[in-house]
C-alpha positions in Angstrom: 0.0 0.0 0.0 1.4 3.4 -0.9 0.4 6.8 0.6 0.7 10.0 -1.3 0.8 13.3 0.5 0.1 16.6 -1.2 0.0 20.1 0.1 -3.5 21.3 0.9 -4.8 24.9 0.9 -3.2 27.3 3.4 -5.5 28.5 6.2 -6.7 32.1 5.9 -5.7 34.4 8.7 -8.1 37.4 9.1 -6.8 40.5 10.9 -9.3 43.0 12.3 -8.3 46.6 13.0 -9.5 47.8 16.4 -10.0 51.4 17.2 -7.2 53.0 19.2 -8.9 53.4 22.6 -5.9 55.3 24.1 -6.4 58.2 21.7 -10.1 58.4 22.6 -9.4 58.5 26.3 -6.7 61.1 25.8 -9.0 63.4 23.9 -11.8 63.1 26.6 -9.5 63.7 29.6 -7.4 66.6 28.1 -9.8 68.5 25.9 -13.5 67.7 26.7 -15.0 69.4 29.7 -16.2 67.1 32.5 -17.4 67.9 36.0 -17.4 65.4 38.9 -18.8 66.5 42.3 -17.2 65.3 45.4 -19.7 63.8 48.0 -21.9 66.2 49.9 -23.0 66.0 53.5 -26.3 64.3 53.9 -27.9 67.1 55.9 -27.0 70.7 56.8 -28.9 73.2 58.9 -29.9 76.7 57.7 -27.0 79.1 58.3 -24.3 76.5 57.6 -21.7 76.7 54.9 -21.4 74.0 52.3 -17.7 73.2 51.6 -18.0 72.3 47.9 -15.3 70.7 45.8 -15.5 69.5 42.2 -13.0 67.8 39.9 -13.0 69.5 36.5 -11.4 68.0 33.4 -10.5 69.9 30.3 -9.7 73.6 30.1 -12.4 75.5 31.8 -12.5 79.3 31.5 -15.1 79.7 34.2 -16.4 77.4 37.0 -19.2 78.3 39.3 -21.8 76.7 41.7 -25.5 77.3 42.0 -27.6 76.7 45.2 -31.0 78.0 46.0 -31.1 80.5 43.2 -27.7 81.9 44.0 -24.4 81.4 42.2 -20.8 81.5 43.5 -17.6 81.4 41.5 -15.4 78.4 42.5 -11.7 79.0 42.8 -8.9 76.6 41.5 -7.2 74.6 44.2 -4.7 72.8 42.0 -4.8 69.6 39.8 -8.2 70.3 38.4 -9.9 70.8 41.8 -12.2 73.8 42.2 -13.8 74.7 45.5 -15.7 77.3 47.5 -18.1 77.8 50.4 -21.8 78.2 49.7 -24.1 79.7 52.3 -27.0 77.3 53.0 -30.5 78.9 53.4 -34.0 77.7 53.3 -35.3 74.2 54.1 -36.1 71.0 52.3 -34.2 69.3 49.4 -32.1 71.7 47.4 -30.2 71.0 44.2 -26.5 71.8 44.2 -25.1 72.4 40.7 -21.5 73.0 39.5 -21.1 74.4 35.9 -17.9 74.6 33.9 -17.6 76.6 30.6 -14.7 76.9 28.2 -13.9 76.9 24.5 -17.5 76.9 23.6 -18.3 73.9 25.7 -20.3 73.5 28.9 -20.5 70.7 31.4 -22.3 70.4 34.7 -22.9 68.1 37.6 -25.5 68.2 40.3 -26.5 66.6 43.6 -29.2 67.0 46.2 -28.7 68.5 49.7 -31.2 68.2 52.5 -31.6 71.3 54.7 -33.4 71.1 58.0 -33.2 72.8 61.3 -30.3 71.9 63.6 -27.3 73.3 65.5 -24.5 75.0 63.6 -22.0 72.9 65.5 -21.9 69.9 67.9 -19.8 69.4 71.0 -18.6 66.0 72.2 -17.1 65.5 75.7 -15.2 62.2 76.4 -15.6 60.6 78.8 -19.0 61.9 80.0 -18.7 60.2 83.4 -15.5 61.2 85.3 -13.7 61.3 88.6 -13.0 64.6 90.2 -10.1 66.4 88.4 -10.1 63.8 85.5 -9.2 65.2 82.0 -12.1 65.7 79.6 -11.4 65.6 75.8 -13.5 68.0 73.8 -14.2 68.0 70.1 -16.4 70.5 68.2 -17.6 69.8 64.7 -18.7 73.0 62.9 -21.1 73.5 60.0 -19.7 76.9 59.3 -16.4 78.5 59.7 -15.7 80.6 62.8 -12.8 82.8 63.9 -13.3 82.0 67.6 -14.5 78.7 69.1 -14.8 78.4 72.9 -16.2 76.1 75.5 -17.6 77.7 78.7 -18.1 76.0 82.0 -19.5 78.6 84.4 -17.1 81.5 84.5 -14.3 79.5 82.9 -13.7 80.1 79.1 -11.6 77.6 77.2 -10.5 78.4 73.6 -10.4 75.3 71.4 -7.5 74.7 69.0 -8.2 74.5 65.3 -7.6 71.1 63.6 -9.1 72.1 60.3 -11.8 74.7 59.2 -14.6 72.6 60.7 -13.0 70.7 63.6 -11.7 72.1 66.9 -10.3 70.3 69.9 -9.2 70.9 73.5 -9.1 69.4 77.0 -10.1 70.5 80.5 -10.0 69.1 84.0 -13.3 68.0 85.5 -14.5 70.0 88.5 -13.6 68.5 91.9 -17.1 68.8 93.2 -19.3 65.8 92.3 -22.4 66.5 90.2 -23.7 67.2 86.7 -22.2 70.0 84.6 -23.1 71.6 81.2 -20.3 72.5 78.8 -21.5 75.3 76.4 -20.0 75.7 72.9 -19.7 79.2 71.5 -18.9 80.3 67.9 -17.8 83.9 67.6 -19.6 84.7 70.9 -22.9 82.9 70.0 -24.0 79.8 71.9 -24.7 77.0 69.5 -24.6 73.7 71.4 -23.7 72.0 74.7 -22.6 68.7 76.2 -23.1 67.3 79.7 -20.6 65.6 82.0 -21.1 64.0 85.4 -18.5 63.9 88.1 -18.6 60.9 90.4 -18.9 61.1 94.1 
């Protein structure tokens, strides 16, 4: 028996050209305007300040925010970040919008903010149950900026130290007389909140 081998047809190889994704991404990130809002607080009280930040891609000529019918220019903070402080007024659910314009383009992003009555700052005292003369750690969380943040206990006034624009901390020694005490938080001379401590017998 003999076997004859002969070359058969060569397989066809099909090449498909795919779009260059890298070029598309480059064009979107460097030239096309895009606005991304950083997360907002869930709730703020009237009279607070909304610390707003947005990432803006492209080459904006103007960036501003809109809240409750008012607009405020946002300032560049570096690396495409724009920010500012918006006064919060009214009640209910408000739309916060950031708009960027440049080279005939416009881009915007929006989010919802709930506004309802509440203190403009909160004071936390730790621990709340102490021995006479024990150290109390204080932390104030603000909803608006202030130039003077103090805690008062009777005639004693304790200025708190700034950690950032909305956080202040300090310490004090608990009274030596057992009982319940109220620590009052003041922003620029106005009482906004309080915390209670109790000194053991």
